[in-house]
C-alpha positions in Angstrom: 0.1 0.3 0.0 1.4 3.1 -1.0 1.9 6.7 0.9 -1.1 8.0 -1.3 -3.3 5.0 -0.2 -2.9 6.0 3.2 -3.2 9.7 3.1 -6.3 9.4 1.5 -7.4 6.7 4.2 -6.4 9.1 6.9 -8.0 11.6 5.4 -11.5 9.7 4.5 -11.2 8.2 8.3 -11.1 12.1 9.8 -13.9 13.2 7.7 -15.6 9.9 9.0 -15.0 11.2 12.6 -16.4 14.5 12.4 -19.4 13.4 10.5 -20.3 11.2 13.1 -19.9 13.5 15.9 -21.9 16.2 14.2 -24.4 13.5 14.0 -24.1 12.3 17.6 -24.0 15.7 18.9 -27.1 16.6 17.0 -29.3 13.9 18.1 -29.2 14.6 21.9 -28.1 17.6 22.7 -30.0 20.2 24.4 -27.6 22.8 25.6 -23.9 22.3 25.9 -23.9 20.6 29.5 -26.1 17.9 28.1 -23.5 16.4 25.6 -21.9 13.1 26.8 -18.3 13.9 25.2 -17.1 10.3 26.3 -20.1 8.8 24.4 -19.1 11.3 21.0 -15.6 10.7 21.2 -16.2 6.8 21.5 -18.5 6.9 19.1 -16.5 8.7 16.7 -13.4 7.2 17.3 -15.2 3.9 16.6 -16.4 5.1 13.4 -12.8 6.3 12.1 -11.2 2.8 13.1 -14.2 1.3 10.7 -13.5 3.8 8.3 -10.1 2.6 8.5 -10.6 -1.1 8.1 -13.0 -0.9 5.3 -10.3 1.2 3.2 -8.0 -1.4 3.6 -10.5 -4.2 2.9 -12.4 -2.4 -0.3 -9.4 -0.2 -1.1 -10.1 3.6 -2.1 -11.1 4.2 -5.8 -9.5 7.9 -5.7 -5.9 5.8 -5.6 -5.0 3.9 -8.3 -3.7 0.4 -7.6 
């Protein structure tokens, strides 16, 4: 796996983590003190791991080879 593959995988995983965090915050937040930050971080980190594993298993269309 090339340097380009890992760069694209990292970018994709970071985007996934951010999107997951936004989705989780939006579903249960009334105020900033109501947010369960540990649960948000845990869910977002898990989505990042899943994103990396999916990229390894299926490849990335934006990276040739």
